[in-house]
C-alpha positions as CSV (number, residue, x, y, z in Angstrom):
1,X,0.0,0.0,0.0
2,X,1.4,3.4,-0.9
3,X,1.8,6.2,1.7
4,X,-0.9,8.2,-0.1
5,X,-3.4,5.3,0.2
6,X,-2.4,4.8,3.9
7,X,-3.1,8.4,4.6
8,X,-6.5,8.3,2.9
9,X,-7.5,5.2,4.8
10,X,-6.4,6.6,8.1
11,X,-8.5,9.8,7.6
12,X,-11.5,7.7,6.6
13,X,-11.1,5.5,9.7
14,X,-10.8,8.5,12.1
15,X,-13.9,10.1,10.5
16,X,-15.9,6.9,11.1
17,X,-14.7,6.7,14.8
18,X,-15.1,10.3,15.9
19,X,-17.8,12.9,15.2
20,X,-17.0,16.3,13.9
21,X,-16.8,17.8,17.4
22,X,-13.7,15.7,17.9
23,X,-12.1,15.1,14.5
24,X,-12.0,17.2,11.4
25,X,-10.1,16.2,8.3
26,X,-8.6,18.9,6.0
27,X,-10.6,19.2,2.7
28,X,-7.5,18.4,0.6
29,X,-6.7,15.3,2.7
30,X,-3.3,16.7,3.8
31,X,-4.0,16.6,7.5
32,X,-6.6,17.6,10.1
33,X,-7.5,18.5,13.7
34,X,-8.2,16.3,16.7
35,X,-9.8,17.7,19.8
36,X,-9.0,15.6,22.8
37,X,-12.0,15.9,25.2
38,X,-10.8,14.4,28.5
39,X,-13.1,12.5,30.8
40,X,-12.7,13.9,34.3
41,X,-13.3,12.2,37.6
42,X,-16.3,13.2,39.7
43,X,-15.8,16.4,41.8
44,X,-12.8,17.5,39.8
45,X,-11.7,20.8,41.2
46,X,-9.7,23.8,39.9
47,X,-7.1,25.4,42.2
48,X,-6.9,29.0,41.0
49,X,-6.3,32.5,42.5
50,X,-10.1,33.0,41.9
51,X,-11.6,29.5,41.7
52,X,-15.0,29.0,40.0
53,X,-16.6,27.8,43.3
54,X,-17.9,24.4,42.1
55,X,-16.5,21.3,40.5
56,X,-16.2,21.1,36.7
57,X,-17.0,18.1,34.5
58,X,-15.4,19.2,31.3
59,X,-12.2,21.0,30.4
60,X,-11.5,22.7,27.0
61,X,-9.8,20.1,24.7
62,X,-6.2,19.6,24.1
63,X,-6.0,20.3,20.3
64,X,-3.7,18.4,18.0
65,X,-3.2,19.9,14.5
66,X,-1.4,17.6,12.1
67,X,-0.1,17.6,8.6
68,X,1.0,14.6,6.5
69,X,4.5,14.6,5.0
70,X,4.7,12.8,1.6
71,X,6.6,9.9,3.2
72,X,4.2,9.2,6.1
73,X,3.8,6.6,7.5
74,X,6.7,4.7,5.8
75,X,9.5,7.0,7.0
76,X,8.4,10.3,8.7
77,X,5.9,11.1,11.5
78,X,3.1,13.6,10.9
79,X,4.1,17.2,11.6
80,X,2.0,18.6,14.5
81,X,1.3,21.4,17.0
82,X,-0.3,20.9,20.4
83,X,-2.3,23.7,21.9
84,X,-4.3,24.1,25.2
85,X,-5.6,26.9,27.4
86,X,-5.1,25.3,30.8
87,X,-1.7,23.6,30.4
88,X,1.6,25.4,30.9
89,X,4.2,25.6,28.1
90,X,6.3,23.1,30.0
91,X,3.4,20.6,30.3
92,X,2.6,20.9,26.6
93,X,6.3,20.3,25.8
94,X,6.2,17.2,27.9
95,X,3.2,15.9,25.9
96,X,5.0,16.7,22.6
97,X,7.9,14.6,23.7
98,X,5.6,11.7,24.6
99,X,4.0,11.8,21.2
100,X,7.5,11.7,19.7
101,X,8.2,8.6,21.8
102,X,5.0,6.9,20.7
103,X,6.1,7.4,17.0
104,X,9.5,6.0,17.7
105,X,7.9,2.9,19.2
106,X,5.5,2.6,16.2
107,X,7.4,4.0,13.3
108,X,6.3,2.9,9.9
109,X,2.6,2.5,11.1
110,X,-0.4,4.8,11.2
111,X,0.0,6.7,14.5
112,X,-2.9,9.2,14.7
113,X,-5.3,6.9,16.5
114,X,-2.6,6.0,19.0
115,X,-1.9,9.7,19.6
116,X,-5.6,10.5,20.0
117,X,-6.1,7.7,22.5
118,X,-3.1,8.8,24.5
119,X,-4.1,12.5,24.7
120,X,-7.7,11.5,25.7
121,X,-6.9,8.8,28.3
122,X,-3.3,9.1,29.5
123,X,-2.3,12.7,29.2
124,X,-3.5,13.8,32.7
125,X,-1.6,10.8,34.2
126,X,1.6,11.8,32.5
127,X,1.3,15.3,34.0
128,X,0.4,14.0,37.4
129,X,-3.1,15.6,37.4
130,X,-5.6,13.5,39.3
131,X,-8.6,15.3,40.8
132,X,-7.3,18.8,41.0
133,X,-6.1,21.1,38.3
134,X,-3.6,23.6,39.7
135,X,-3.6,26.8,37.6
136,X,-2.1,29.1,40.2
137,X,0.7,29.6,37.7
138,X,-1.5,32.3,36.0
139,X,-0.7,34.6,38.9
140,X,3.1,34.0,38.4
141,X,2.6,34.6,34.6
142,X,1.0,38.0,35.3
143,X,4.0,39.0,37.3
144,X,6.5,38.0,34.6
145,X,4.6,38.7,31.4
146,X,7.6,40.3,29.8
147,X,9.7,37.1,30.2
148,X,9.7,34.8,27.2
149,X,9.1,31.2,28.2
150,X,11.1,28.6,26.4
151,X,9.6,25.3,25.3
152,X,9.0,23.0,22.3
153,X,8.1,25.2,19.3
154,X,5.2,22.8,18.6
155,X,3.7,23.6,22.1
156,X,1.2,26.5,22.0
157,X,-0.4,27.9,25.1
158,X,-3.7,29.2,23.7
159,X,-4.4,31.9,26.2
160,X,-4.6,35.6,25.4
161,X,-4.4,36.8,29.0
162,X,-4.0,34.9,32.3
163,X,-7.0,36.7,33.7
164,X,-9.2,35.1,31.1
165,X,-8.4,31.5,32.0
166,X,-10.9,30.7,34.8
167,X,-13.8,32.4,33.0
168,X,-12.9,30.4,29.9
169,X,-12.9,27.2,31.8
170,X,-16.3,27.9,33.4
171,X,-17.8,28.9,30.1
172,X,-16.6,25.8,28.3
173,X,-17.8,23.6,31.1
174,X,-21.3,25.1,31.0
175,X,-21.4,24.9,27.2
176,X,-20.3,21.3,27.2
177,X,-22.8,20.3,29.9
178,X,-25.6,21.8,27.8
179,X,-24.4,20.0,24.7
180,X,-24.4,16.7,26.5
181,X,-27.9,17.4,28.0
182,X,-29.3,18.4,24.6
183,X,-28.1,15.2,22.9
184,X,-29.3,12.8,25.7
185,X,-32.7,11.1,25.8
186,X,-34.8,11.6,28.9
187,X,-38.2,10.2,30.2
188,X,-40.6,13.0,31.3
189,X,-42.3,12.0,34.6
190,X,-45.4,14.1,33.7
191,X,-46.4,12.8,30.3
192,X,-44.1,9.7,30.5
193,X,-42.8,10.3,27.0
194,X,-39.2,9.9,25.9
195,X,-37.8,13.2,24.7
196,X,-34.5,14.5,23.5
197,X,-32.8,16.8,26.0
198,X,-33.1,19.7,23.6
199,X,-36.9,19.4,24.1
200,X,-36.6,19.3,27.9
201,X,-35.6,21.4,30.9
202,X,-33.5,20.2,33.8
203,X,-34.0,21.7,37.3
204,X,-30.7,22.9,38.8
205,X,-29.9,21.3,42.1
206,X,-31.9,18.1,41.7
207,X,-31.3,17.3,38.0
208,X,-34.9,16.2,37.5
209,X,-35.9,16.5,33.8
210,X,-39.2,17.2,32.2
211,X,-40.3,18.0,28.7
212,X,-40.8,21.6,27.7
213,X,-44.3,21.1,26.6
214,X,-45.5,19.8,30.0
215,X,-43.5,22.5,31.9
216,X,-44.9,25.3,29.6
217,X,-48.5,24.5,30.6
218,X,-47.5,24.1,34.3
219,X,-45.7,27.5,34.3
220,X,-48.5,29.3,32.5
221,X,-51.2,28.1,34.9
222,X,-49.1,29.0,38.0
223,X,-48.1,32.5,36.7
224,X,-51.7,33.3,35.6
225,X,-52.9,32.5,39.1
226,X,-50.1,34.6,40.7
227,X,-48.3,31.6,42.2
228,X,-44.8,32.7,41.1
229,X,-43.2,31.1,44.1
230,X,-44.5,27.7,43.0
231,X,-42.5,27.2,39.8
232,X,-40.6,24.4,41.3
233,X,-39.8,20.8,40.3
234,X,-43.0,18.7,40.1
235,X,-41.2,15.8,41.8
236,X,-42.9,15.2,45.2
237,X,-41.0,16.8,48.1
238,X,-38.5,18.4,45.7
239,X,-38.0,22.2,46.3
240,X,-35.7,23.0,43.3
241,X,-36.9,26.2,41.6
242,X,-37.0,26.9,37.9
243,X,-34.5,29.5,36.7
244,X,-35.9,32.8,35.4
245,X,-34.2,32.0,32.1
246,X,-36.1,28.7,31.8
247,X,-39.4,30.4,32.6
248,X,-38.8,33.1,30.0
249,X,-37.9,30.5,27.3
250,X,-41.2,28.7,27.8
251,X,-43.9,31.3,28.6
252,X,-43.1,34.2,26.3
253,X,-42.6,37.9,26.9
254,X,-46.0,39.0,28.2
255,X,-46.5,36.3,30.8
256,X,-42.8,36.5,31.8
257,X,-43.2,40.2,32.5
258,X,-46.0,39.3,34.9
259,X,-43.9,36.6,36.5
260,X,-41.0,39.0,36.9
261,X,-43.2,41.7,38.4
262,X,-44.9,39.4,40.9
263,X,-41.6,37.8,41.9
264,X,-40.1,41.1,42.7
265,X,-43.2,42.2,44.6
266,X,-43.2,38.9,46.6
267,X,-39.6,39.3,47.5
268,X,-40.1,42.9,48.6
269,X,-43.1,42.0,50.7
270,X,-41.0,39.5,52.6
271,X,-38.6,42.3,53.7
272,X,-39.5,44.0,57.0
273,X,-37.9,47.3,55.9
274,X,-39.9,47.8,52.6
275,X,-43.4,49.2,52.1
276,X,-45.2,50.3,49.0
277,X,-46.0,53.9,48.3
278,X,-49.8,54.3,49.2
279,X,-50.5,56.6,46.1
280,X,-52.5,54.5,43.7
281,X,-50.7,56.1,40.8
282,X,-47.3,55.2,42.1
283,X,-47.2,52.0,44.3
284,X,-43.4,51.9,44.1
285,X,-41.4,50.1,46.9
286,X,-40.0,52.4,49.6
287,X,-37.1,51.6,52.0
288,X,-37.9,52.3,55.7
289,X,-35.5,53.9,58.1
290,X,-35.0,51.9,61.3
291,X,-37.4,52.9,64.1
292,X,-38.9,55.6,62.0
293,X,-42.6,56.1,61.2
294,X,-41.8,58.4,58.3
295,X,-41.2,57.1,54.8
296,X,-40.4,59.0,51.6
297,X,-41.1,57.7,48.1
298,X,-38.2,58.5,45.8
299,X,-40.3,57.9,42.7
300,X,-43.1,60.5,43.3
301,X,-41.8,62.4,46.3
302,X,-44.7,61.5,48.6
303,X,-43.8,61.5,52.4
304,X,-46.1,59.4,54.4
305,X,-46.7,57.8,57.8
306,X,-45.9,54.1,57.8
307,X,-48.8,53.3,60.1
308,X,-51.8,55.0,58.5
309,X,-50.2,55.6,55.1
310,X,-51.5,59.2,55.0
311,X,-49.3,62.3,54.6
312,X,-46.7,62.3,57.4
313,X,-48.0,64.1,60.5
314,X,-45.0,64.0,62.8
315,X,-45.8,63.1,66.4
316,X,-49.5,63.7,66.1
317,X,-51.6,60.6,66.3
318,X,-52.9,58.9,63.1
319,X,-56.1,60.6,62.1
320,X,-58.0,57.4,61.0
321,X,-58.4,54.5,63.2
322,X,-60.3,51.6,61.7
323,X,-62.8,49.8,63.8
324,X,-61.7,46.2,64.6
325,X,-63.7,43.1,65.5
326,X,-61.6,40.2,66.8
327,X,-63.2,36.8,66.1
328,X,-60.7,34.4,67.6
329,X,-56.9,33.8,67.8
330,X,-54.2,35.4,69.9
331,X,-53.9,39.0,71.0
332,X,-51.2,40.0,68.6
333,X,-53.1,41.8,65.8
334,X,-52.2,43.1,62.4
335,X,-53.9,46.1,60.8
336,X,-55.2,45.3,57.4
337,X,-54.7,48.8,56.2
338,X,-51.1,49.6,57.3
339,X,-49.8,46.1,58.3
340,X,-48.8,47.5,61.7
341,X,-48.8,45.0,64.6
342,X,-50.7,46.0,67.7
343,X,-51.9,44.5,71.0
344,X,-55.6,43.7,71.2
345,X,-55.7,44.2,74.9
346,X,-54.0,47.6,75.3
347,X,-53.8,48.9,71.7
348,X,-50.1,49.5,71.8
349,X,-48.2,49.5,68.5
350,X,-45.8,46.5,68.6
351,X,-42.3,46.5,67.2
352,X,-42.3,45.0,63.7
353,X,-39.2,42.8,64.2
354,X,-40.4,41.3,67.5
355,X,-44.1,41.8,68.0
356,X,-44.3,39.0,70.6
357,X,-41.8,40.7,72.9
358,X,-44.7,42.8,74.3
359,X,-46.2,39.6,75.8
360,X,-43.0,38.1,76.9
361,X,-41.4,41.0,78.7
362,X,-41.8,41.0,82.5
363,X,-43.2,44.3,83.7
364,X,-45.4,44.7,80.7
365,X,-49.1,45.0,81.6
366,X,-49.8,42.3,79.0
367,X,-47.1,40.0,80.2
368,X,-48.1,36.3,79.5
369,X,-51.5,37.4,78.2
370,X,-50.9,36.5,74.5
371,X,-53.6,33.9,74.6
372,X,-55.9,35.5,77.1
373,X,-59.6,35.3,76.1
374,X,-59.1,32.2,73.9
375,X,-61.2,29.2,74.7
376,X,-59.5,26.1,76.0
377,X,-58.0,24.1,73.2
378,X,-58.2,27.0,70.8
379,X,-54.5,27.8,71.0
380,X,-51.4,27.5,73.1
381,X,-47.7,27.6,73.1
382,X,-47.3,24.5,70.8
383,X,-49.8,25.8,68.3
384,X,-48.2,29.3,68.5
385,X,-44.8,28.0,67.5
386,X,-46.1,26.3,64.4
387,X,-48.4,29.1,63.2
388,X,-47.2,32.6,63.6
389,X,-50.3,34.6,62.6
390,X,-52.8,32.7,64.7
391,X,-55.6,35.3,64.5
392,X,-58.8,36.1,62.7
393,X,-60.3,39.6,62.5
394,X,-62.6,41.9,60.5
395,X,-61.7,45.6,59.9
396,X,-64.2,48.3,59.2
397,X,-62.6,51.4,57.6
């Protein structure tokens, strides 16, 4: 068999073994490119000046560019370069030498598959890399950027700037994970159909997978009903939440805008130091100052009392006091108009961060009277611990 025929057969064999994300042959048959995608052990970590914060599953490939000389494989080895973002010039030089050694051991034979297997399966072992990739050398490289490193001229460190290495590793890991997800088949536990990952979404944290069609209907119903905090994994007892980007992809612009607005509103309502401007034409969130009954809306300029929501009146008492009828429950009350806490027995306004302190403080005239007036069996300490707002009332403005 001539060298030309051997080269053509080798390229044909490599194309049948690897897909085009791994191996690409030159159009003129004179060479090609092999991307060595390395399988990493579980919980593989990166030791860097600013580590990514979580384990990585995929590293950017070690790339072998090769070109056939006319007398390959009978006499000469393929000419090649070896490039990588996360290996030092010295480490790449070491791998180049190992490829030379493999050719020496197998001279006269097609060598590319042997080189490809070595880079994919044994390169990390040669470099002593097991479960941690140490790239702290990027800090040293920043400090001596003007110094020219010496190594094998075929070794190319494909990194424009040391500061870009960790972001590049994280970006590639995410892209590769998504590619693997998109090309894998999954069973949807809602419709029980088998779907390609590209037609599914996976919940971050639990890795449960459902088809997009089922999740689209699920998200649309929840958002339409205002249950934006309930867009979680349908798996029983699983609390993983859908990412906003996943919701946006499935429900469209108009419904996502409602989801975004309600989610922000829900988050603000859970903050003790945030109220909404009482002007119906505004309704913007307003930050409260500690221990102050005055709040100022930065959007419309309205200054108001945080208790009655009317224009701020200084030390004067609130001008409107709604009538209250208490049906049952404990004596810590909440005004439906201004959300202030107050004591049913004495009418005192209670501190928002600790409204029960009024009933627990010795010397208070309502000490130990939180449940006074409740019928036996209606409440108690055990029930109070489980259900904070144990009251029922009607307000007449």
